[in-house]
All heavy atoms as TSV, in Angstrom:
chain	resi	resn	atom	element	x	y	z
A	1	MET	N	N	-30.950	-37.351	-22.407
A	1	MET	CA	C	-31.344	-36.866	-21.049
A	1	MET	C	C	-31.328	-35.354	-21.043
A	1	MET	O	O	-32.140	-34.708	-20.429
A	1	MET	CB	C	-30.367	-37.448	-20.010
A	1	MET	CG	C	-30.696	-37.004	-18.648
A	1	MET	SD	S	-29.876	-37.688	-17.201
A	1	MET	CE	C	-28.430	-38.438	-17.743
A	2	LEU	N	N	-30.319	-34.710	-21.721
A	2	LEU	CA	C	-30.289	-33.242	-21.776
A	2	LEU	C	C	-31.260	-32.635	-22.756
A	2	LEU	O	O	-31.580	-31.438	-22.572
A	2	LEU	CB	C	-28.853	-32.794	-22.170
A	2	LEU	CG	C	-27.749	-33.202	-21.157
A	2	LEU	CD1	C	-26.423	-32.770	-21.724
A	2	LEU	CD2	C	-27.963	-32.597	-19.771
A	3	ASP	N	N	-31.767	-33.418	-23.638
A	3	ASP	CA	C	-32.756	-32.855	-24.597
A	3	ASP	C	C	-34.050	-32.437	-23.893
A	3	ASP	O	O	-34.707	-31.498	-24.390
A	3	ASP	CB	C	-33.116	-33.971	-25.641
A	3	ASP	CG	C	-32.008	-34.237	-26.577
A	3	ASP	OD1	O	-31.137	-33.382	-26.789
A	3	ASP	OD2	O	-31.965	-35.352	-27.175
A	4	ASN	N	N	-34.349	-33.024	-22.747
A	4	ASN	CA	C	-35.605	-32.651	-22.009
A	4	ASN	C	C	-35.462	-31.407	-21.207
A	4	ASN	O	O	-36.430	-30.879	-20.752
A	4	ASN	CB	C	-36.008	-33.837	-21.138
A	4	ASN	CG	C	-36.396	-35.073	-21.943
A	4	ASN	OD1	O	-36.839	-34.951	-23.108
A	4	ASN	ND2	N	-36.197	-36.211	-21.304
A	5	LEU	N	N	-34.245	-30.882	-21.038
A	5	LEU	CA	C	-34.036	-29.682	-20.278
A	5	LEU	C	C	-34.254	-28.418	-21.077
A	5	LEU	O	O	-34.051	-28.393	-22.331
A	5	LEU	CB	C	-32.604	-29.642	-19.705
A	5	LEU	CG	C	-32.228	-30.689	-18.693
A	5	LEU	CD1	C	-30.775	-30.600	-18.325
A	5	LEU	CD2	C	-33.070	-30.585	-17.451
A	6	SER	N	N	-34.720	-27.378	-20.441
A	6	SER	CA	C	-34.935	-26.107	-21.109
A	6	SER	C	C	-33.544	-25.439	-21.283
A	6	SER	O	O	-32.531	-25.849	-20.660
A	6	SER	CB	C	-35.811	-25.170	-20.264
A	6	SER	OG	O	-35.144	-24.801	-19.098
A	7	THR	N	N	-33.500	-24.430	-22.135
A	7	THR	CA	C	-32.222	-23.705	-22.381
A	7	THR	C	C	-31.713	-23.093	-21.151
A	7	THR	O	O	-30.474	-23.121	-20.838
A	7	THR	CB	C	-32.481	-22.643	-23.486
A	7	THR	OG1	O	-33.006	-23.287	-24.641
A	7	THR	CG2	C	-31.208	-22.023	-23.876
A	8	ALA	N	N	-32.548	-22.531	-20.313
A	8	ALA	CA	C	-32.141	-21.918	-19.044
A	8	ALA	C	C	-31.493	-22.930	-18.133
A	8	ALA	O	O	-30.522	-22.677	-17.507
A	8	ALA	CB	C	-33.351	-21.196	-18.414
A	9	ASN	N	N	-32.123	-24.086	-18.040
A	9	ASN	CA	C	-31.573	-25.161	-17.181
A	9	ASN	C	C	-30.292	-25.661	-17.704
A	9	ASN	O	O	-29.384	-26.008	-16.941
A	9	ASN	CB	C	-32.612	-26.324	-17.030
A	9	ASN	CG	C	-33.791	-25.975	-16.186
A	9	ASN	OD1	O	-33.783	-25.040	-15.374
A	9	ASN	ND2	N	-34.880	-26.717	-16.378
A	10	LYS	N	N	-30.108	-25.791	-18.988
A	10	LYS	CA	C	-28.839	-26.224	-19.543
A	10	LYS	C	C	-27.682	-25.229	-19.301
A	10	LYS	O	O	-26.619	-25.602	-18.904
A	10	LYS	CB	C	-28.993	-26.394	-21.073
A	10	LYS	CG	C	-29.804	-27.637	-21.487
A	10	LYS	CD	C	-29.913	-27.725	-22.999
A	10	LYS	CE	C	-30.848	-28.826	-23.422
A	10	LYS	NZ	N	-30.981	-28.850	-24.870
A	11	LEU	N	N	-28.042	-23.880	-19.380
A	11	LEU	CA	C	-27.059	-22.891	-19.101
A	11	LEU	C	C	-26.724	-22.911	-17.644
A	11	LEU	O	O	-25.488	-22.706	-17.286
A	11	LEU	CB	C	-27.592	-21.477	-19.521
A	11	LEU	CG	C	-27.661	-21.297	-21.017
A	11	LEU	CD1	C	-28.418	-19.946	-21.285
A	11	LEU	CD2	C	-26.295	-21.215	-21.610
A	12	ASP	N	N	-27.721	-23.118	-16.835
A	12	ASP	CA	C	-27.412	-23.147	-15.314
A	12	ASP	C	C	-26.492	-24.365	-14.968
A	12	ASP	O	O	-25.577	-24.226	-14.235
A	12	ASP	CB	C	-28.730	-23.245	-14.545
A	12	ASP	CG	C	-28.533	-23.205	-13.011
A	12	ASP	OD1	O	-27.767	-22.347	-12.626
A	12	ASP	OD2	O	-29.113	-24.103	-12.380
A	13	LEU	N	N	-26.830	-25.490	-15.605
A	13	LEU	CA	C	-26.044	-26.674	-15.432
A	13	LEU	C	C	-24.572	-26.471	-15.867
A	13	LEU	O	O	-23.623	-26.827	-15.181
A	13	LEU	CB	C	-26.660	-27.874	-16.173
A	13	LEU	CG	C	-25.944	-29.189	-16.052
A	13	LEU	CD1	C	-25.823	-29.657	-14.585
A	13	LEU	CD2	C	-26.644	-30.251	-16.853
A	14	MET	N	N	-24.448	-25.813	-17.037
A	14	MET	CA	C	-23.048	-25.565	-17.540
A	14	MET	C	C	-22.310	-24.627	-16.655
A	14	MET	O	O	-21.125	-24.827	-16.360
A	14	MET	CB	C	-23.147	-24.885	-18.946
A	14	MET	CG	C	-23.452	-25.865	-20.032
A	14	MET	SD	S	-23.646	-25.247	-21.721
A	14	MET	CE	C	-22.975	-23.597	-21.709
A	15	SER	N	N	-22.963	-23.629	-16.090
A	15	SER	CA	C	-22.259	-22.678	-15.184
A	15	SER	C	C	-21.851	-23.415	-13.877
A	15	SER	O	O	-20.753	-23.147	-13.376
A	15	SER	CB	C	-23.095	-21.434	-14.921
A	15	SER	OG	O	-24.252	-21.747	-14.157
A	16	ARG	N	N	-22.703	-24.220	-13.403
A	16	ARG	CA	C	-22.374	-25.000	-12.141
A	16	ARG	C	C	-21.214	-25.921	-12.376
A	16	ARG	O	O	-20.316	-26.082	-11.512
A	16	ARG	CB	C	-23.616	-25.731	-11.609
A	16	ARG	CG	C	-24.705	-24.839	-11.000
A	16	ARG	CD	C	-25.817	-25.649	-10.468
A	16	ARG	NE	N	-26.853	-24.763	-10.054
A	16	ARG	CZ	C	-27.786	-25.080	-9.195
A	16	ARG	NH1	N	-27.701	-26.257	-8.563
A	16	ARG	NH2	N	-28.710	-24.203	-8.843
A	17	LEU	N	N	-21.242	-26.581	-13.517
A	17	LEU	CA	C	-20.131	-27.530	-13.830
A	17	LEU	C	C	-18.801	-26.788	-13.999
A	17	LEU	O	O	-17.813	-27.252	-13.541
A	17	LEU	CB	C	-20.495	-28.356	-15.098
A	17	LEU	CG	C	-21.558	-29.438	-14.919
A	17	LEU	CD1	C	-21.861	-29.992	-16.310
A	17	LEU	CD2	C	-21.017	-30.541	-14.033
A	18	THR	N	N	-18.899	-25.643	-14.634
A	18	THR	CA	C	-17.685	-24.845	-14.796
A	18	THR	C	C	-17.163	-24.350	-13.450
A	18	THR	O	O	-15.947	-24.470	-13.206
A	18	THR	CB	C	-18.010	-23.621	-15.650
A	18	THR	OG1	O	-18.516	-24.089	-16.931
A	18	THR	CG2	C	-16.756	-22.763	-15.899
A	19	GLY	N	N	-18.017	-23.920	-12.551
A	19	GLY	CA	C	-17.591	-23.476	-11.197
A	19	GLY	C	C	-17.008	-24.712	-10.461
A	19	GLY	O	O	-16.019	-24.511	-9.786
A	20	SER	N	N	-17.515	-25.886	-10.565
A	20	SER	CA	C	-17.049	-27.046	-9.938
A	20	SER	C	C	-15.706	-27.401	-10.409
A	20	SER	O	O	-14.770	-27.732	-9.650
A	20	SER	CB	C	-18.028	-28.189	-10.154
A	20	SER	OG	O	-17.486	-29.404	-9.617
A	21	VAL	N	N	-15.488	-27.346	-11.728
A	21	VAL	CA	C	-14.156	-27.666	-12.285
A	21	VAL	C	C	-13.092	-26.640	-11.865
A	21	VAL	O	O	-12.009	-27.007	-11.507
A	21	VAL	CB	C	-14.266	-27.731	-13.815
A	21	VAL	CG1	C	-12.858	-27.851	-14.418
A	21	VAL	CG2	C	-15.037	-28.881	-14.299
A	22	LYS	N	N	-13.479	-25.345	-11.835
A	22	LYS	CA	C	-12.540	-24.306	-11.376
A	22	LYS	C	C	-12.172	-24.559	-9.917
A	22	LYS	O	O	-10.980	-24.371	-9.513
A	22	LYS	CB	C	-13.173	-22.949	-11.595
A	22	LYS	CG	C	-13.181	-22.493	-13.028
A	22	LYS	CD	C	-13.760	-21.105	-13.205
A	22	LYS	CE	C	-13.803	-20.683	-14.628
A	22	LYS	NZ	N	-14.408	-19.317	-14.756
A	23	ALA	N	N	-13.113	-24.929	-9.099
A	23	ALA	CA	C	-12.851	-25.167	-7.684
A	23	ALA	C	C	-11.931	-26.344	-7.558
A	23	ALA	O	O	-10.999	-26.321	-6.683
A	23	ALA	CB	C	-14.141	-25.379	-6.908
A	24	ASP	N	N	-12.087	-27.372	-8.291
A	24	ASP	CA	C	-11.215	-28.593	-8.272
A	24	ASP	C	C	-9.815	-28.230	-8.662
A	24	ASP	O	O	-8.880	-28.677	-8.007
A	24	ASP	CB	C	-11.797	-29.679	-9.156
A	24	ASP	CG	C	-13.041	-30.392	-8.607
A	24	ASP	OD1	O	-13.341	-30.147	-7.415
A	24	ASP	OD2	O	-13.666	-31.078	-9.377
A	25	LEU	N	N	-9.639	-27.397	-9.651
A	25	LEU	CA	C	-8.315	-26.990	-10.117
A	25	LEU	C	C	-7.662	-26.178	-9.051
A	25	LEU	O	O	-6.431	-26.310	-8.852
A	25	LEU	CB	C	-8.430	-26.238	-11.448
A	25	LEU	CG	C	-8.861	-27.052	-12.673
A	25	LEU	CD1	C	-8.980	-26.168	-13.901
A	25	LEU	CD2	C	-7.797	-28.162	-12.915
A	26	ALA	N	N	-8.353	-25.284	-8.424
A	26	ALA	CA	C	-7.832	-24.435	-7.370
A	26	ALA	C	C	-7.332	-25.290	-6.208
A	26	ALA	O	O	-6.248	-25.031	-5.652
A	26	ALA	CB	C	-8.770	-23.406	-6.901
A	27	ASN	N	N	-8.160	-26.298	-5.831
A	27	ASN	CA	C	-7.752	-27.171	-4.751
A	27	ASN	C	C	-6.465	-27.967	-5.055
A	27	ASN	O	O	-5.665	-28.140	-4.246
A	27	ASN	CB	C	-8.900	-28.148	-4.389
A	27	ASN	CG	C	-10.055	-27.434	-3.673
A	27	ASN	OD1	O	-9.872	-26.341	-3.083
A	27	ASN	ND2	N	-11.224	-27.991	-3.738
A	28	LYS	N	N	-6.424	-28.417	-6.289
A	28	LYS	CA	C	-5.232	-29.204	-6.719
A	28	LYS	C	C	-4.002	-28.350	-6.634
A	28	LYS	O	O	-2.980	-28.784	-6.213
A	28	LYS	CB	C	-5.426	-29.757	-8.155
A	28	LYS	CG	C	-6.373	-30.940	-8.165
A	28	LYS	CD	C	-6.421	-31.508	-9.525
A	28	LYS	CE	C	-7.448	-32.648	-9.635
A	28	LYS	NZ	N	-7.535	-33.223	-10.974
A	29	LYS	N	N	-4.102	-27.060	-6.999
A	29	LYS	CA	C	-2.901	-26.192	-6.972
A	29	LYS	C	C	-2.536	-25.960	-5.531
A	29	LYS	O	O	-1.257	-25.978	-5.196
A	29	LYS	CB	C	-3.224	-24.805	-7.675
A	29	LYS	CG	C	-3.291	-24.899	-9.120
A	29	LYS	CD	C	-3.586	-23.543	-9.736
A	29	LYS	CE	C	-3.654	-23.597	-11.218
A	29	LYS	NZ	N	-3.948	-22.318	-11.790
A	30	ASN	N	N	-3.436	-25.768	-4.607
A	30	ASN	CA	C	-3.119	-25.568	-3.229
A	30	ASN	C	C	-2.468	-26.835	-2.582
A	30	ASN	O	O	-1.543	-26.671	-1.866
A	30	ASN	CB	C	-4.416	-25.139	-2.458
A	30	ASN	CG	C	-4.807	-23.793	-2.749
A	30	ASN	OD1	O	-4.114	-22.989	-3.194
A	30	ASN	ND2	N	-6.159	-23.512	-2.566
A	31	VAL	N	N	-3.035	-28.004	-2.935
A	31	VAL	CA	C	-2.478	-29.224	-2.426
A	31	VAL	C	C	-1.036	-29.415	-2.933
A	31	VAL	O	O	-0.138	-29.830	-2.194
A	31	VAL	CB	C	-3.337	-30.390	-2.763
A	31	VAL	CG1	C	-2.679	-31.724	-2.460
A	31	VAL	CG2	C	-4.658	-30.337	-2.058
A	32	PHE	N	N	-0.790	-29.073	-4.190
A	32	PHE	CA	C	0.526	-29.199	-4.792
A	32	PHE	C	C	1.511	-28.301	-4.019
A	32	PHE	O	O	2.624	-28.688	-3.709
A	32	PHE	CB	C	0.469	-28.876	-6.250
A	32	PHE	CG	C	1.823	-28.949	-6.958
A	32	PHE	CD1	C	2.350	-30.188	-7.221
A	32	PHE	CD2	C	2.497	-27.849	-7.364
A	32	PHE	CE1	C	3.552	-30.303	-7.894
A	32	PHE	CE2	C	3.712	-27.910	-7.996
A	32	PHE	CZ	C	4.261	-29.139	-8.259
A	33	LYS	N	N	1.131	-27.059	-3.808
A	33	LYS	CA	C	2.024	-26.111	-3.127
A	33	LYS	C	C	2.293	-26.563	-1.651
A	33	LYS	O	O	3.393	-26.346	-1.142
A	33	LYS	CB	C	1.408	-24.716	-3.102
A	33	LYS	CG	C	1.475	-24.051	-4.481
A	33	LYS	CD	C	0.826	-22.714	-4.447
A	33	LYS	CE	C	0.819	-22.081	-5.836
A	33	LYS	NZ	N	0.165	-20.750	-5.786
A	34	LYS	N	N	1.286	-27.090	-1.001
A	34	LYS	CA	C	1.457	-27.478	0.385
A	34	LYS	C	C	2.318	-28.728	0.530
A	34	LYS	O	O	2.895	-28.926	1.624
A	34	LYS	CB	C	0.112	-27.801	1.012
A	34	LYS	CG	C	-0.732	-26.555	1.287
A	34	LYS	CD	C	-2.030	-26.963	1.886
A	34	LYS	CE	C	-2.941	-25.680	2.067
A	34	LYS	NZ	N	-4.233	-26.076	2.669
A	35	SER	N	N	2.527	-29.465	-0.539
A	35	SER	CA	C	3.292	-30.696	-0.446
A	35	SER	C	C	4.798	-30.450	-0.338
A	35	SER	O	O	5.534	-31.378	-0.055
A	35	SER	CB	C	3.004	-31.602	-1.634
A	35	SER	OG	O	3.535	-30.989	-2.838
A	36	PHE	N	N	5.227	-29.289	-0.514
A	36	PHE	CA	C	6.629	-28.933	-0.444
A	36	PHE	C	C	7.136	-28.626	0.978
A	36	PHE	O	O	8.336	-28.398	1.214
A	36	PHE	CB	C	6.999	-27.826	-1.378
A	36	PHE	CG	C	6.948	-28.285	-2.828
A	36	PHE	CD1	C	5.907	-28.026	-3.585
A	36	PHE	CD2	C	8.037	-28.994	-3.377
A	36	PHE	CE1	C	5.890	-28.428	-4.953
A	36	PHE	CE2	C	8.009	-29.444	-4.636
A	36	PHE	CZ	C	6.939	-29.151	-5.441
A	37	GLY	N	N	6.256	-28.473	1.868
A	37	GLY	CA	C	6.656	-28.240	3.275
A	37	GLY	C	C	7.177	-26.883	3.571
A	37	GLY	O	O	7.940	-26.586	4.456
A	38	ALA	N	N	6.747	-25.878	2.776
A	38	ALA	CA	C	7.109	-24.517	3.015
A	38	ALA	C	C	6.492	-24.045	4.317
A	38	ALA	O	O	5.473	-24.478	4.749
A	38	ALA	CB	C	6.693	-23.641	1.837
A	39	PHE	N	N	7.145	-22.997	4.917
A	39	PHE	CA	C	6.627	-22.471	6.133
A	39	PHE	C	C	6.677	-20.915	6.078
A	39	PHE	O	O	7.456	-20.401	5.304
A	39	PHE	CB	C	7.405	-22.976	7.320
A	39	PHE	CG	C	8.791	-22.531	7.483
A	39	PHE	CD1	C	9.181	-21.408	8.164
A	39	PHE	CD2	C	9.827	-23.206	6.795
A	39	PHE	CE1	C	10.495	-21.002	8.229
A	39	PHE	CE2	C	11.106	-22.761	6.797
A	39	PHE	CZ	C	11.473	-21.692	7.572
A	40	GLU	N	N	5.894	-20.324	6.866
A	40	GLU	CA	C	5.820	-18.866	6.866
A	40	GLU	C	C	6.658	-18.354	8.054
A	40	GLU	O	O	6.569	-18.946	9.174
A	40	GLU	CB	C	4.457	-18.369	6.918
A	40	GLU	CG	C	3.656	-18.670	5.681
A	40	GLU	CD	C	2.223	-18.111	5.776
A	40	GLU	OE1	O	1.941	-17.276	6.639
A	40	GLU	OE2	O	1.443	-18.545	4.945
A	41	SER	N	N	7.433	-17.296	7.856
A	41	SER	CA	C	8.228	-16.779	8.960
A	41	SER	C	C	8.365	-15.270	8.729
A	41	SER	O	O	8.315	-14.797	7.643
A	41	SER	CB	C	9.531	-17.440	8.942
A	41	SER	OG	O	10.396	-16.857	9.955
A	42	GLU	N	N	8.423	-14.572	9.831
A	42	GLU	CA	C	8.664	-13.097	9.816
A	42	GLU	C	C	10.141	-12.846	9.586
A	42	GLU	O	O	10.487	-11.674	9.260
A	42	GLU	CB	C	8.101	-12.507	11.115
A	42	GLU	CG	C	6.665	-12.664	11.386
A	42	GLU	CD	C	5.790	-11.911	10.380
A	42	GLU	OE1	O	6.214	-10.815	9.935
A	42	GLU	OE2	O	4.791	-12.483	9.967
A	43	LYS	N	N	10.983	-13.851	9.763
A	43	LYS	CA	C	12.404	-13.627	9.694
A	43	LYS	C	C	12.833	-13.604	8.217
A	43	LYS	O	O	12.226	-14.233	7.366
A	43	LYS	CB	C	13.161	-14.731	10.382
A	43	LYS	CG	C	12.885	-14.845	11.845
A	43	LYS	CD	C	13.668	-16.007	12.411
A	43	LYS	CE	C	13.330	-16.185	13.894
A	43	LYS	NZ	N	13.992	-17.279	14.460
A	44	SER	N	N	13.927	-12.892	7.943
A	44	SER	CA	C	14.403	-12.851	6.579
A	44	SER	C	C	15.255	-14.137	6.369
A	44	SER	O	O	15.580	-14.868	7.304
A	44	SER	CB	C	15.367	-11.646	6.369
A	44	SER	OG	O	16.520	-11.846	7.134
A	45	ALA	N	N	15.540	-14.444	5.113
A	45	ALA	CA	C	16.357	-15.629	4.750
A	45	ALA	C	C	17.701	-15.561	5.421
A	45	ALA	O	O	18.190	-16.608	5.949
A	45	ALA	CB	C	16.488	-15.791	3.284
A	46	ASP	N	N	18.381	-14.339	5.453
A	46	ASP	CA	C	19.652	-14.235	6.181
A	46	ASP	C	C	19.535	-14.526	7.641
A	46	ASP	O	O	20.489	-15.167	8.211
A	46	ASP	CB	C	20.191	-12.843	5.882
A	46	ASP	CG	C	20.582	-12.605	4.458
A	46	ASP	OD1	O	20.912	-13.618	3.747
A	46	ASP	OD2	O	20.491	-11.431	3.991
A	47	GLU	N	N	18.464	-14.099	8.267
A	47	GLU	CA	C	18.340	-14.358	9.689
A	47	GLU	C	C	18.133	-15.859	9.972
A	47	GLU	O	O	18.708	-16.396	10.887
A	47	GLU	CB	C	17.140	-13.623	10.261
A	47	GLU	CG	C	17.319	-12.116	10.353
A	47	GLU	CD	C	16.072	-11.337	10.714
A	47	GLU	OE1	O	14.931	-11.919	10.432
A	47	GLU	OE2	O	16.225	-10.289	11.282
A	48	ILE	N	N	17.429	-16.546	9.091
A	48	ILE	CA	C	17.180	-17.988	9.314
A	48	ILE	C	C	18.470	-18.729	9.057
A	48	ILE	O	O	18.831	-19.611	9.841
A	48	ILE	CB	C	16.089	-18.454	8.307
A	48	ILE	CG1	C	14.742	-17.831	8.709
A	48	ILE	CG2	C	16.000	-20.012	8.333
A	48	ILE	CD1	C	13.576	-18.095	7.684
A	49	ILE	N	N	19.236	-18.370	8.093
A	49	ILE	CA	C	20.531	-19.030	7.758
A	49	ILE	C	C	21.467	-18.769	8.963
A	49	ILE	O	O	22.123	-19.741	9.357
A	49	ILE	CB	C	21.137	-18.404	6.513
A	49	ILE	CG1	C	20.287	-18.898	5.258
A	49	ILE	CG2	C	22.583	-18.824	6.323
A	49	ILE	CD1	C	20.648	-18.204	3.986
A	50	GLU	N	N	21.538	-17.563	9.426
A	50	GLU	CA	C	22.416	-17.315	10.579
A	50	GLU	C	C	22.003	-18.100	11.814
A	50	GLU	O	O	22.875	-18.692	12.519
A	50	GLU	CB	C	22.381	-15.825	10.948
A	50	GLU	CG	C	23.382	-15.380	11.964
A	50	GLU	CD	C	24.790	-15.516	11.583
A	50	GLU	OE1	O	25.079	-15.453	10.347
A	50	GLU	OE2	O	25.678	-15.769	12.417
A	51	GLU	N	N	20.731	-18.225	12.035
A	51	GLU	CA	C	20.216	-19.029	13.182
A	51	GLU	C	C	20.606	-20.479	13.064
A	51	GLU	O	O	21.024	-21.115	14.031
A	51	GLU	CB	C	18.692	-18.881	13.266
A	51	GLU	CG	C	18.084	-19.533	14.447
A	51	GLU	CD	C	16.555	-19.333	14.536
A	51	GLU	OE1	O	16.168	-18.123	14.465
A	51	GLU	OE2	O	15.819	-20.320	14.542
A	52	ILE	N	N	20.486	-20.996	11.863
A	52	ILE	CA	C	20.897	-22.426	11.595
A	52	ILE	C	C	22.401	-22.640	11.832
A	52	ILE	O	O	22.808	-23.588	12.499
A	52	ILE	CB	C	20.449	-22.871	10.204
A	52	ILE	CG1	C	18.930	-22.962	10.045
A	52	ILE	CG2	C	21.117	-24.231	9.835
A	52	ILE	CD1	C	18.443	-23.106	8.679
A	53	ARG	N	N	23.149	-21.745	11.301
A	53	ARG	CA	C	24.669	-21.849	11.463
A	53	ARG	C	C	25.047	-21.709	12.938
A	53	ARG	O	O	25.935	-22.443	13.390
A	53	ARG	CB	C	25.299	-20.773	10.668
A	53	ARG	CG	C	25.310	-21.103	9.189
A	53	ARG	CD	C	26.105	-20.066	8.424
A	53	ARG	NE	N	26.082	-20.521	7.006
A	53	ARG	CZ	C	26.207	-19.680	5.975
A	53	ARG	NH1	N	26.450	-18.384	6.217
A	53	ARG	NH2	N	26.221	-20.110	4.749
A	54	ASN	N	N	24.398	-20.865	13.696
A	54	ASN	CA	C	24.786	-20.697	15.106
A	54	ASN	C	C	24.259	-21.885	15.966
A	54	ASN	O	O	24.825	-22.083	17.048
A	54	ASN	CB	C	24.171	-19.415	15.658
A	54	ASN	CG	C	24.795	-18.146	15.086
A	54	ASN	OD1	O	25.984	-18.242	14.646
A	54	ASN	ND2	N	24.129	-17.074	15.028
A	55	SER	N	N	23.324	-22.620	15.509
A	55	SER	CA	C	22.802	-23.767	16.290
A	55	SER	C	C	23.526	-25.018	16.076
A	55	SER	O	O	23.339	-26.051	16.706
A	55	SER	CB	C	21.294	-23.928	16.003
A	55	SER	OG	O	21.140	-24.428	14.701
A	56	ARG	N	N	24.421	-25.026	15.110
A	56	ARG	CA	C	25.267	-26.234	14.833
A	56	ARG	C	C	26.170	-26.576	15.980
A	56	ARG	O	O	26.778	-25.730	16.590
A	56	ARG	CB	C	26.094	-26.086	13.598
A	56	ARG	CG	C	25.202	-25.978	12.325
A	56	ARG	CD	C	26.117	-25.793	11.120
A	56	ARG	NE	N	25.303	-25.659	9.941
A	56	ARG	CZ	C	25.774	-25.330	8.766
A	56	ARG	NH1	N	27.075	-24.981	8.584
A	56	ARG	NH2	N	25.014	-25.237	7.699
A	57	VAL	N	N	26.243	-27.849	16.240
A	57	VAL	CA	C	27.173	-28.340	17.405
A	57	VAL	C	C	28.120	-29.333	16.748
A	57	VAL	O	O	27.637	-30.330	16.130
A	57	VAL	CB	C	26.300	-28.988	18.421
A	57	VAL	CG1	C	27.250	-29.551	19.541
A	57	VAL	CG2	C	25.346	-27.930	19.027
A	58	PHE	N	N	29.342	-29.159	16.902
A	58	PHE	CA	C	30.374	-30.076	16.455
A	58	PHE	C	C	30.980	-30.795	17.632
A	58	PHE	O	O	31.406	-30.152	18.628
A	58	PHE	CB	C	31.476	-29.370	15.684
A	58	PHE	CG	C	30.974	-28.649	14.460
A	58	PHE	CD1	C	30.701	-27.301	14.404
A	58	PHE	CD2	C	30.798	-29.387	13.257
A	58	PHE	CE1	C	30.174	-26.693	13.298
A	58	PHE	CE2	C	30.310	-28.800	12.167
A	58	PHE	CZ	C	30.046	-27.414	12.127
A	59	ASN	N	N	30.960	-32.051	17.593
A	59	ASN	CA	C	31.514	-32.814	18.754
A	59	ASN	C	C	32.587	-33.813	18.277
A	59	ASN	O	O	32.841	-34.795	18.935
A	59	ASN	CB	C	30.378	-33.530	19.476
A	59	ASN	CG	C	29.611	-34.461	18.634
A	59	ASN	OD1	O	29.964	-34.689	17.502
A	59	ASN	ND2	N	28.560	-35.089	19.170
A	60	ARG	N	N	33.220	-33.541	17.204
A	60	ARG	CA	C	34.299	-34.398	16.744
A	60	ARG	C	C	35.537	-34.114	17.591
A	60	ARG	O	O	35.865	-32.931	17.865
A	60	ARG	CB	C	34.649	-34.144	15.272
A	60	ARG	CG	C	33.586	-34.771	14.329
A	60	ARG	CD	C	34.206	-34.684	12.949
A	60	ARG	NE	N	33.258	-34.041	12.092
A	60	ARG	CZ	C	33.556	-33.580	10.892
A	60	ARG	NH1	N	34.812	-33.631	10.502
A	60	ARG	NH2	N	32.735	-32.982	10.142
A	61	ARG	N	N	36.238	-35.141	17.893
A	61	ARG	CA	C	37.427	-34.986	18.654
A	61	ARG	C	C	38.608	-35.467	17.771
A	61	ARG	O	O	38.548	-36.576	17.209
A	61	ARG	CB	C	37.438	-35.780	19.908
A	61	ARG	CG	C	36.372	-35.269	20.912
A	61	ARG	CD	C	36.435	-36.055	22.202
A	61	ARG	NE	N	35.349	-35.627	23.019
A	61	ARG	CZ	C	34.965	-36.255	24.086
A	61	ARG	NH1	N	35.565	-37.417	24.462
A	61	ARG	NH2	N	33.953	-35.834	24.830
A	62	ILE	N	N	39.594	-34.665	17.670
A	62	ILE	CA	C	40.756	-35.067	16.888
A	62	ILE	C	C	41.819	-35.688	17.825
A	62	ILE	O	O	42.169	-35.105	18.815
A	62	ILE	CB	C	41.391	-33.808	16.189
A	62	ILE	CG1	C	40.390	-33.210	15.233
A	62	ILE	CG2	C	42.631	-34.198	15.442
A	62	ILE	CD1	C	40.789	-31.895	14.588
A	63	GLU	N	N	42.109	-36.941	17.511
A	63	GLU	CA	C	43.025	-37.634	18.356
A	63	GLU	C	C	44.488	-37.279	18.048
A	63	GLU	O	O	44.820	-37.072	16.835
A	63	GLU	CB	C	42.921	-39.130	18.202
A	63	GLU	CG	C	41.530	-39.675	18.663
A	63	GLU	CD	C	41.344	-41.131	18.468
A	63	GLU	OE1	O	42.386	-41.792	18.164
A	63	GLU	OE2	O	40.226	-41.604	18.610
A	64	SER	N	N	45.279	-37.118	19.051
A	64	SER	CA	C	46.674	-36.770	18.821
A	64	SER	C	C	47.402	-38.086	18.504
A	64	SER	O	O	47.100	-39.092	19.000
A	64	SER	CB	C	47.291	-36.093	19.996
A	64	SER	OG	O	47.174	-36.907	21.136
A	65	VAL	N	N	48.420	-37.907	17.684
A	65	VAL	CA	C	49.180	-39.103	17.265
A	65	VAL	C	C	50.326	-39.396	18.204
A	65	VAL	O	O	50.906	-38.747	18.871
A	65	VAL	CB	C	49.719	-38.939	15.773
A	65	VAL	CG1	C	50.534	-40.150	15.403
A	65	VAL	CG2	C	48.603	-38.614	14.916
């Protein structure tokens, strides 16, 4: 089937296939990174940790003996 194509058409086909494979690889990398549930924030890691610690609520009651 490829024997009937001209050299220019074969080169064009190769470049399109290469571009398609590169796009597929890029999409797979993005999907992989998105699967971890990362989020973007303007806050620093220390600010986020402090916010989490301050939002904790303890409701355990110690019974007296």
